[in-house]
C-alpha positions, 0 to 999 in steps of 0.5 A: 819562670823567674823562680826557675831562672834564679834557681839555675843562676844560683846553682851555676854560682854555687858550682863556680864557687865550689870549683874555685875552692877546689882549685885554691885547696889543690894549690895550697896543698902543693905549696905546703908540700913544696915547703915542707919536703926537703929531698936529700941529695942523691948520688949522680954523675958530676958535670961533664961526667956523662956520656950521651952514647951510653945513655948516662947524662949528668946534671948541668949544675949540682944543687948539692955541695960535695960531701967532704971525703975522709982523709987517711990520717984519721984512720989508724 
């Protein structure tokens, strides 16, 4: 009886260890993706430009700085 009991205990600990490795691996993958991906800024409405009635909302604060506009002096 003691042999079966220790086998079931070891099976439980093996399952717990496998579950922990799975969770650690998934979290490591999420951290890797978060650190290596750098999405580009996309066009969006500026703060205060959105209209809730039309269903278009604007960001509260943009993380992207606006691109410098080309001046007319450069073009001939």
